[in-house]
N, C-alpha and C positions, 0 to 999 in steps of 0.2 A: 504493499500500500504506499502511496506517495505521502510526503509530508503534508501537502494541501489537504488529502482526504482526511489524514489523521487528525488535522485540526478542525475538521468539520465542515469544510467547503463542499459545494456541490459538484458532483462529477460532471464531466463534459456532457453537453445536453443532447441525448439521443432519444429518439421518439419512444422506443421500447421501454426505457428506464423512467422517464419523466411523465408523471400524471399530470401536474400543474405548472405551468410556466408564466411568470408574471414578467413582464418586460417593460421597464421604464414607466411603470404605473404611477400617476400622480391625480390629486385632487385639490382644487382651490375653490374657494368661496369668497367672491368679491375681492379677489387679489389677495386674498390670505390662504397661505397653503395648510391645508389639513394634511396633505401628505406629499412629501418631496418625491421625485422620481425613485421608484423602487423597483429593484429586479431580484427575483429569487425563483429558485425551481424546488418542487416538492416530488420526491421519488414515489414511485407506486408502493402502497403499504406503509408509507411513513407517517408518523405522528409528529407534526410540526406545530408548535406553540409560538403564537405572537404575544410576547410579554413585554409589559411596560406600564408606565404610570398613566393617569388620565390625560388625554390630550396628546398622546405620542403618536397616534395615527393608526393603531392595531385594529380598531373596530372600523374605521374608514376603509382600510385595506380589506378586511373580511367582507364587508358589505359590497365592495366592488366586485370582488371574486363571485359572491353570491348573485350578482346582477340586480341588487336592490339599490344601488348607487352609481350613477354613470361617471366614468373617469373623466378627467380634464385631458388626459394624455396617456399614452401607452396601449399595451395589448394584453389580453388574457388568452392563453391557450390551454386546452384541456385535451390531452391525447394527441398533441399536435394540431389540433384543429383551433382556428381563431373564433372565439365565442364573445369577443368584447362587445359587439353590437346585438348579441342574442338576448332575449328577455330572460328572466329568471327561470320561468318553468321549463324552459329548452335546454338548460344546461346540465341536467342530469346530476343535480346537487342536492343533498339533504342538509337541512339547518335546524340546529337546536338552539333555541333562545334561552335566556335566563328566566323569562316570564312564562315558560312552558308552551303558551299560546295554545293550549287544547280548546276544543269546543265543549263548552259546558253541558249542552243539551245532548250530546252524544255519548254513547258508551266507550269504554276503553277500547273494545273491538273495533267500533266505527270510526274513533279517532285515528287508529293505526291504520285502518283499511282506506281512509280518505284518499291519499295520494295514488293508491292503486285503482280506486274508483275513477278518479280524474284520468287515469290512462286507459279507462274502458277495458280492463282485464276481466277474463270470465270469473263468474262468482267462485267456482271451485278453486281455481288458482288463487283468488283473493284469499279465501278461507285458509288455504294451506300456508300462504306466505304470512299471514297475520298470525296464526297459530304459532308458526315457527318463531316469528320475531317477538311475541310475548313470552314464549318458553325461554328464549335467548336471555331476556331482561328478568326472568323469573316472575312474571305477572301473569302466567296462564290462568289461574284461578280467579283472576279479577277482571275477566273479560266483559262481564255484563255490568260492572260498576260504573258509575259517572265520576268524573274527575273530583267532585266535590266530596266524595266518598273516600278519597285516598289522601295519604299523607303527602307532604311535599316531596320528599324523596320518591315516593312512588310515582307521582305525577311526572317528575323528571325522567323516571324511566319509560314512561309511556311516551314521552317526547323522544327520547332516544329510539324507541322501537319504530315510531312513525317515521324518523329520519332514515332508518336503514331497512325498512320494510321492502322498498323497491329496489335495493341493492345499487346505489347511486355510485358514480365513479368517485365523488369525494363527499366527505361528511364535514360540515362547518359548524363548529360550536362556539357561541358568543357568551362567554361568563356563564356556562350552564349551572355553576354551583353556587353562584353569588347570593342567591335568596336563600340558601339553606343554613342551618346551624352548623357548628364545628362538627359535631358527631356525624350528622348525615353527610356533610361535605367528605369526610375521612371515608366514610363507607363507600360513596359514590365514586371518588377518586378510584378506588380498587376495582369498582365495577367498570368503569370507563376504560381501565388498564386491561382488565379481563376481555371486555368486549373487543378492543382493538386487537388483541392477540388471536382471538377465535375467529374474528372475521377477516383479518388482514386488510382492514379498511384504510384508505388514504384520509387522514383527518387532519384539518387545519383548525387550531384550538386558541381562543382568545383568553387571556387571563391577566390580571394584575397581581396574582399570587404566586410567588416565587416557589413556594413549596409544591403547589400543583403542577407548575412547569417542570421542576426538577424530577418529580416522581412519574410523570406521564410521558415526557417528551422523548422521542429519538434525536431531534434537534430543536433548539430554541432560537427564535428571531427576536432579539432584544431590541426594542425600539425606543427612541427618545427624540422629542422635538421634531416629529414628523419624518424621521429618518431611522433607517436601520443602523443601531449602534453596534451590533456584533451578532454574527450567525455562527452557530456551532453546537456541538454536543453539550449537554448539561455539565459533563465533567470538565470541558474545555473553558466554557464560560466561567465556571466557578474557580478553576485554579489557575487559569491564564487569561484574565480579563485584559482587554486592550485599551481600557480608559478607566478614569476614576469613577465615572457614572456606573459603568458595568461592574466594578468592584465593589461599589457601595449598594448596588440594587440588588445583588445576588448574595445573600447571606451576611453575616457580621464581618467587620473589617477593621483592622488597625491600618491607617494610612499615615505615613510619616514621611516628611521631607528630609532628604539626605543630599550629601555630596558623594558622588561615585568616583572610585578610581579602580578600574577593573573590577575584581570581585569584592573589593571592600567598600562598605557603604558607612560614611561618617555621618551620624544622626545630628539634629540640632543642638542636643545637650552634650555633644562631644564623644559619646560612646560610639562603638562601632559594631556593625553585624556584617557577616559574609553572605554573598549570594552567588548563585551559578550564572546569573545573567550577566552579559556583557554591557557595560554602560559607563559613561564619563559625564562629569559636570552635575549640575543640579537636576534632581530626580525626585520622583515620589515613589515610594516603597509600600507594597502591600505585604502584611502578615496576617493570616486568618487566626482569630482567637483560639481556635482548637489546635493549632499548630505551635502555640507558644508552650514551652516546657519550663515548669516552675521548679527551682532547686533552692536549697538553703543558701542565705547570704554567704558571699566569700567564694562560691563557685564561679567559674568562667561565664560570662554572659552580661547581660544588661541589669545593672543594680537598680532596684526599685523597692519602694514600700508599698504595702497592701493598704489600699485606702477603703475599699468595700468589698464584701463578700455577699452574694445573693445566691441562697440555696434553693433551687428550683425542683429538688426532689432527684430527678434523673440527672441532672447536670448542675454544676456550680459556675457562676460568672463571678469573676475576680477582677476587680478594677485596680491597677497599679499607676503609680506616679514615680517617675525617675527623679533624680535629684535636680535634674535640669528643667523639670516641668513637663516632660512628655507624659501623656496618658495612655495606658494601654489596657486592653481588654483580654483577659485569658478565659478560656471555657475548659473546664475538667468534668470527668464524670463525677456525680453525687455518690454519697453513702461510701462505704469502706474506710470508715474512720474520719476524724476531723480534718479539715483542710486548713489553709493558711488562715491567719486571724488578722483583723485590721491593726495596723502598726507594726506588723511583722516585716522585717527586712528580708527580701528574696532576690534572686537572679532569675532572669528569663532568658531562654535561649529558643532557637529555632534551627531546624536543618536548612542548610543553604539553598536546598531545592525548593523550600517552602518561602523563602524570602524573595517575592517577585517585584522587579522593577517594572512600573507601568509604562508602557509605551506612550509617548507624546507628553511625559510629565503631567501636567495638571489638566490635561484634556478631560472635558466632561461630555 
């Protein structure tokens, strides 16, 4: 495998491999860009998540792929065919919304059957397909109920079944878990992951929740300010972010200013750490809290004092301050005996491979 593919970039665009190809897609409202020109390709069977804060352009991009918003520029290809000018109902795309969008007067069965009836399929074929879809989302016994008789999680499963029942080429999901409580979100994240594996469907998923993105995705398209900030696998985005924005948006982070001389980084308080990244001059450095290793004072490393310890049961968050005023956060496993106490002198170290020099310095 080439380095580019290992870093999560898209393979050369060949029709047999690429299901969705977005080329220079852009959207403006009254001269204000809701989405700058964006290009990306989604492989067959891939789960791609559009992740980013509110206003980053992720939902605008999804709605243009769905055919619900007209682009200002660019093209959308599905299986090599240009569908940019096609209406939504002709794009062979299933869509799941946060609001479920179920018909309240129809039964669960009839809600799921609706897209097949619109395609005028034979009744026997509709019954087979709907029964199969409801069994897949584990709602077979609920076929005769109305949406109001279901929980929020069950209603969202009905929406999933309706989106996949006609075996679309692409399934789009717009923050489908946003209206659910944490327990239901956790359950349905695993359900979505199971469904993707069983169906082998091509899914484009929108969320602002980094945990959802990390759990579900084959690749993440991180968006900010109407642009793609980084595109890659969850592991790549987490361990090798290409900007401060990416480092801060995914997970907790310690970001420190430093002066680099080869593999030696001199921090603002005069202490030094070692990195495997080649750099020179003024840089910004990322060290994830769980990669900091704490030891007793006097050991080699960054000398610091413990200011605050927050015990969350499974993990401890430990806030440190160096003599020069740098603030660091360390995360360790909870339990297993007492941890460091406030006021205690410690040293913090990290493997040089976990000390990441952010490309572009302070780019956001």
